[in-house]
SERO-404936 format. One line per field, with one value per residue: residue number from 1; chain; y, x, z of N, C-alpha, C in turn. Coordinates in steps of 0.1 Angstrom, whole numbers, padded with zeros to 4 digits, always signed. Each point is the difference from the previous one (the first is absolute). Layout:
// SERO-404936
resi <- [NUM,...]
chain <- [A,...]
nnorth <- [Y,...]
neast <- [X,...]
nup <- [Z,...]
canorth <- [Y,...]
caeast <- [X,...]
caup <- [Z,...]
cnorth <- [Y,...]
ceast <- [X,...]
cup <- [Z,...]
***
This chain:
// SERO-404936
resi <- [1,2,3,4,5,6,7,8,9,10,11,12,13,14,15,16,17,18,19,20,21,22,23,24,25,26,27,28,29,30,31,32,33,34,35,36,37,38,39,40,41,42,43,44,45,46,47,48,49,50,51,52,53,54,55,56,57,58,59,60,61,62,63,64,65,66,67,68,69,70,71,72,73,74,75,76,77,78,79,80,81,82,83,84,85,86,87,88,89,90,91,92,93,94,95,96,97,98,99,100,101,102,103,104,105,106,107,108,109,110,111,112,113,114,115,116,117,118,119,120,121,122,123,124,125,126,127,128,129,130,131,132,133,134,135,136,137,138,139,140,141,142,143,144,145,146,147]
chain <- [A,A,A,A,A,A,A,A,A,A,A,A,A,A,A,A,A,A,A,A,A,A,A,A,A,A,A,A,A,A,A,A,A,A,A,A,A,A,A,A,A,A,A,A,A,A,A,A,A,A,A,A,A,A,A,A,A,A,A,A,A,A,A,A,A,A,A,A,A,A,A,A,A,A,A,A,A,A,A,A,A,A,A,A,A,A,A,A,A,A,A,A,A,A,A,A,A,A,A,A,A,A,A,A,A,A,A,A,A,A,A,A,A,A,A,A,A,A,A,A,A,A,A,A,A,A,A,A,A,A,A,A,A,A,A,A,A,A,A,A,A,A,A,A,A,A,A]
nnorth <- [+0840,+0000,-0006,-0015,+0002,-0002,-0014,+0000,-0001,-0008,-0001,-0009,-0004,+0004,-0004,-0008,+0001,-0003,-0007,-0003,+0010,-0001,-0013,-0003,-0012,-0010,-0003,+0012,-0003,+0009,-0007,-0010,+0007,+0004,+0009,+0002,+0012,+0007,-0004,-0012,+0000,-0013,+0002,-0011,-0004,-0012,-0004,+0012,-0007,+0004,-0003,-0012,-0001,+0003,-0007,-0009,+0004,+0001,-0013,-0002,+0007,-0006,-0010,+0006,-0014,+0004,+0004,-0007,-0004,-0011,+0000,-0013,+0003,-0010,+0006,-0004,+0010,-0012,+0000,-0005,-0008,+0001,+0002,-0010,-0007,+0003,-0002,-0010,+0002,+0004,-0010,-0001,-0010,+0004,-0013,+0004,-0009,-0013,-0001,-0003,-0008,-0002,-0011,-0009,-0002,+0009,-0012,+0009,+0002,-0008,+0010,+0005,-0003,+0007,+0012,+0009,+0005,+0012,-0005,+0012,-0007,+0012,-0003,+0007,-0006,-0004,+0011,+0000,-0006,+0007,+0010,-0005,-0005,+0011,+0005,-0010,+0001,+0013,-0006,-0004,+0011,+0001,+0011,-0003,+0011,-0006,+0010]
neast <- [-1504,-0011,+0001,-0004,+0012,+0003,-0002,+0012,-0012,-0004,-0010,-0001,-0003,+0013,+0007,-0009,+0004,+0014,-0003,+0011,+0004,+0009,+0001,+0006,+0000,-0002,-0004,-0005,-0002,-0011,+0007,-0002,-0012,+0001,-0001,-0012,-0001,-0003,+0006,-0006,+0004,-0004,+0011,+0006,-0007,+0006,+0007,+0006,-0012,-0007,+0012,-0003,-0013,+0003,+0013,-0009,-0010,+0010,+0004,-0013,-0004,+0009,-0005,-0012,+0000,+0000,-0011,-0010,-0002,-0007,+0004,-0005,+0003,+0004,-0009,+0013,-0005,+0001,-0002,+0013,-0008,-0010,+0012,+0005,-0010,+0001,+0012,-0004,-0009,-0009,-0008,-0004,-0005,-0002,-0004,-0012,+0001,-0007,+0007,-0009,+0011,+0002,-0006,+0004,-0011,+0007,+0000,-0005,+0013,+0006,-0002,+0008,+0012,+0005,+0000,-0005,+0008,-0005,+0010,+0002,+0006,+0007,+0009,-0009,-0006,-0008,-0002,-0002,+0012,+0009,-0007,+0001,+0012,+0002,-0005,+0008,+0010,-0004,-0010,+0012,+0004,+0011,+0001,+0012,+0005,+0008,-0002]
nup <- [+0342,-0002,-0012,+0006,-0003,+0013,+0001,+0010,+0008,-0013,-0002,-0005,+0009,+0004,-0013,+0001,+0011,+0001,-0009,+0002,-0006,+0011,+0003,+0011,-0003,+0010,-0010,-0002,+0014,+0005,+0009,-0011,+0002,-0013,+0009,+0001,-0004,+0013,+0011,+0002,+0012,+0004,+0005,-0002,+0010,-0008,+0009,-0003,-0002,+0009,+0008,-0007,+0000,+0014,+0001,-0007,+0008,+0010,-0005,-0001,+0011,+0005,-0005,+0006,+0004,+0013,+0000,-0002,+0013,+0004,+0012,+0002,+0014,+0011,+0011,-0006,+0007,+0004,-0009,-0004,-0006,+0011,+0007,-0007,+0002,+0014,+0001,-0009,+0011,-0006,+0001,+0011,+0000,+0012,-0005,+0001,+0011,-0006,-0010,-0003,-0003,-0012,-0001,-0003,+0009,+0005,+0008,+0009,+0003,+0010,+0008,-0007,+0006,-0009,+0005,-0009,-0009,-0006,-0008,+0000,-0012,+0001,-0006,-0009,+0009,-0010,+0002,-0013,-0001,+0009,-0005,-0011,+0004,+0006,-0012,-0005,+0005,+0001,-0008,-0001,+0003,+0008,-0007,+0000,-0003,-0008,-0007]
canorth <- [-0006,-0005,-0013,-0006,-0005,-0010,-0005,-0009,-0012,-0003,-0013,+0001,+0003,+0013,+0012,+0003,+0013,+0009,+0002,+0004,-0004,-0009,-0007,-0011,-0011,-0004,-0010,+0011,+0008,+0015,+0007,+0000,+0006,+0016,+0004,+0010,+0010,-0001,-0014,-0005,-0011,-0006,-0009,-0011,+0005,-0009,+0007,+0000,+0003,+0015,+0007,+0000,+0009,+0016,+0004,+0001,+0013,+0009,+0001,+0005,+0014,+0006,-0003,+0009,-0006,+0002,+0015,+0000,-0013,-0001,-0013,-0005,-0010,+0003,+0010,-0005,+0012,-0004,-0006,+0009,+0001,+0009,+0014,+0001,+0004,+0014,+0011,+0002,+0003,+0014,-0002,-0015,-0002,-0011,-0005,-0003,-0014,-0009,-0005,-0013,-0004,-0008,-0013,-0004,+0002,+0013,+0000,+0005,-0011,+0007,+0013,-0001,+0002,+0013,+0009,-0001,+0012,+0003,+0012,+0007,+0002,+0010,+0006,+0014,+0005,+0007,+0006,-0004,-0016,+0001,+0005,-0012,-0012,+0005,+0000,-0013,-0011,+0005,-0009,-0011,+0005,+0013,+0002,+0010,+0001,-0002,+0011]
caeast <- [+0010,-0005,+0002,+0011,+0008,+0009,-0001,+0010,-0001,-0013,-0005,-0013,-0013,+0000,+0000,-0015,-0003,+0010,-0001,+0014,+0004,+0011,+0003,+0008,-0004,+0011,+0007,+0005,+0011,+0002,+0010,+0009,-0006,+0001,-0013,-0008,-0006,-0013,+0000,-0006,+0008,-0005,+0010,+0000,+0005,+0010,+0011,+0010,-0006,-0003,+0011,+0005,-0010,+0004,+0011,-0001,-0005,+0009,+0009,-0008,+0000,+0013,+0002,-0010,-0011,-0013,-0001,-0013,-0008,-0006,+0004,-0008,+0008,-0005,+0006,+0010,+0009,+0012,+0010,+0009,-0007,-0010,+0005,+0007,-0010,-0005,+0011,-0004,-0012,-0005,-0011,-0004,-0014,+0000,-0014,-0008,-0002,+0008,-0006,-0003,+0005,-0008,+0007,+0001,-0015,-0004,-0008,+0007,+0008,+0002,+0007,+0014,+0001,+0005,-0005,+0006,+0005,+0001,+0010,+0000,+0010,-0002,+0014,+0001,-0009,-0012,-0012,-0014,-0001,-0001,-0011,-0011,+0002,-0006,-0017,-0005,+0006,-0005,-0010,+0005,+0008,+0007,+0009,+0011,+0010,+0014,+0011]
caup <- [-0004,-0013,+0001,+0004,-0010,+0004,+0013,-0001,+0008,+0002,-0005,-0011,+0008,+0008,-0009,-0002,+0009,-0001,-0014,-0004,-0015,+0000,+0014,+0001,+0011,+0007,-0010,-0008,+0006,-0003,+0005,-0010,-0013,+0002,+0005,-0008,+0008,+0004,+0004,+0012,+0006,+0010,-0002,+0009,+0015,+0007,+0004,-0012,-0015,+0002,-0002,-0015,-0006,+0002,-0007,-0012,-0003,+0000,-0013,-0012,+0001,-0004,-0016,-0008,-0006,+0006,+0006,+0009,+0003,+0011,+0006,+0011,+0008,+0014,+0007,+0007,+0002,+0009,-0012,-0008,-0014,+0002,+0001,-0012,-0010,+0004,-0006,-0013,-0003,+0002,+0009,+0006,+0005,+0012,-0001,+0012,+0000,-0007,-0014,-0001,-0012,-0008,-0005,-0014,-0007,+0002,+0013,+0012,+0009,+0014,+0003,+0006,+0014,+0001,-0010,-0012,-0003,-0013,-0003,-0013,-0005,-0010,-0001,+0000,+0010,-0006,+0009,-0006,+0001,+0015,+0004,-0005,+0010,+0011,-0001,-0004,+0013,+0014,+0003,+0007,+0012,+0001,-0010,+0001,-0009,+0007,+0000]
cnorth <- [-0006,-0015,-0006,-0006,-0014,-0005,-0011,-0011,-0002,-0014,+0002,+0004,+0014,+0011,+0002,+0012,+0012,+0006,+0008,-0004,-0012,-0005,-0011,-0009,-0005,-0008,+0012,+0007,+0013,+0006,+0000,+0009,+0016,+0006,+0011,+0012,-0003,-0014,-0001,-0012,-0004,-0011,-0013,+0005,-0008,+0007,-0003,+0005,+0015,+0009,+0002,+0010,+0015,+0001,+0002,+0014,+0010,+0000,+0004,+0013,+0006,-0002,+0009,-0009,+0003,+0015,-0001,-0012,+0000,-0015,-0001,-0009,-0002,+0010,-0002,+0011,-0004,-0007,+0010,+0000,+0009,+0015,+0004,+0005,+0014,+0009,+0002,+0006,+0015,+0002,-0013,+0002,-0011,-0004,-0002,-0013,-0007,-0002,-0015,-0005,-0010,-0013,-0003,+0000,+0014,+0003,+0007,-0011,+0007,+0011,-0001,+0003,+0015,+0011,+0003,+0014,-0001,+0013,+0005,+0004,+0010,+0007,+0014,+0007,+0010,+0002,-0004,-0018,-0002,+0003,-0011,-0009,+0003,-0001,-0013,-0009,+0005,-0008,-0013,+0002,+0013,+0002,+0011,+0001,-0002,+0010,+0006]
ceast <- [-0003,+0000,+0014,+0009,+0006,-0003,+0010,-0002,-0015,-0006,-0012,-0013,+0001,+0000,-0016,-0003,+0008,-0001,+0013,+0002,+0009,+0001,+0009,-0006,+0014,+0009,+0008,+0013,+0003,+0013,+0013,-0004,+0003,-0014,-0005,-0005,-0015,-0004,-0008,+0006,-0007,+0014,-0001,+0005,+0008,+0013,+0011,-0006,-0005,+0011,+0007,-0009,+0002,+0012,-0003,-0006,+0010,+0009,-0010,+0001,+0015,+0004,-0010,-0011,-0014,+0000,-0012,-0004,-0006,+0004,-0007,+0007,-0006,+0009,+0010,+0010,+0014,+0009,+0007,-0006,-0009,+0005,+0007,-0013,-0008,+0009,-0002,-0012,-0005,-0011,-0004,-0015,-0001,-0014,-0005,-0006,+0011,-0007,-0003,+0004,-0011,+0008,-0001,-0013,-0004,-0010,+0007,+0005,+0001,+0006,+0016,+0001,+0003,-0007,+0010,+0004,+0000,+0011,-0003,+0015,+0000,+0013,+0000,-0007,-0008,-0010,-0014,-0002,-0004,-0014,-0011,+0002,-0007,-0014,-0006,+0002,-0005,-0011,+0005,+0008,+0007,+0009,+0010,+0011,+0015,+0010,+0002]
cup <- [-0016,-0001,+0004,-0011,+0004,+0014,-0001,+0009,+0002,-0006,-0013,+0008,+0008,-0011,-0006,+0008,-0004,-0016,-0005,-0016,-0002,+0013,+0000,+0010,+0006,-0011,-0008,+0008,+0000,+0004,-0012,-0012,+0002,+0003,-0011,+0009,+0001,+0005,+0013,+0006,+0013,+0002,+0010,+0014,+0007,+0003,-0012,-0013,+0003,-0003,-0013,-0008,+0003,-0006,-0015,-0004,+0001,-0012,-0012,+0001,-0005,-0015,-0007,-0006,+0006,+0006,+0010,+0001,+0015,+0006,+0012,+0007,+0011,+0006,+0011,+0003,+0008,-0012,-0008,-0013,+0000,-0001,-0013,-0011,+0003,-0006,-0014,-0004,+0000,+0011,+0005,+0006,+0009,+0000,+0015,-0002,-0008,-0013,-0002,-0013,-0008,-0002,-0015,-0008,+0001,+0013,+0010,+0008,+0013,+0000,+0006,+0015,+0002,-0012,-0013,-0004,-0016,-0002,-0015,-0005,-0010,-0002,+0000,+0011,-0006,+0010,-0004,+0004,+0014,+0004,-0004,+0008,+0013,+0000,-0002,+0012,+0013,+0005,+0007,+0011,+0000,-0012,+0005,-0010,+0008,-0001,+0012]
***
């Protein structure tokens, strides 16, 4: 994917790891911003918020602002938002085990109660991008194309 241009749901500490060229904190409200291509998103998982971020991805794709991105969410295959995100994705990585998230001091926190999913958003279904995603993310779990 190359460098990450935009992270719409981040913090100053989180961006030390993500290293996005531009990022939004909760105060900036990434839902009200124009998104940039090559984005990373680990949205807030609270009810309603994640739906809003998934809807925003769809509207930013439709407007042509974004082309390629990676989204990390809980593996909530029983939800409408998860399936909406899967429908927008070129490939999905079902993570083996659970990702231990970091707290505001970059210390590993408790593992979540469920597994996670990485989604590759790639509007043109670029085979090279899909292949690179599969090569990189297969170390974390099962990668499958959604076509």
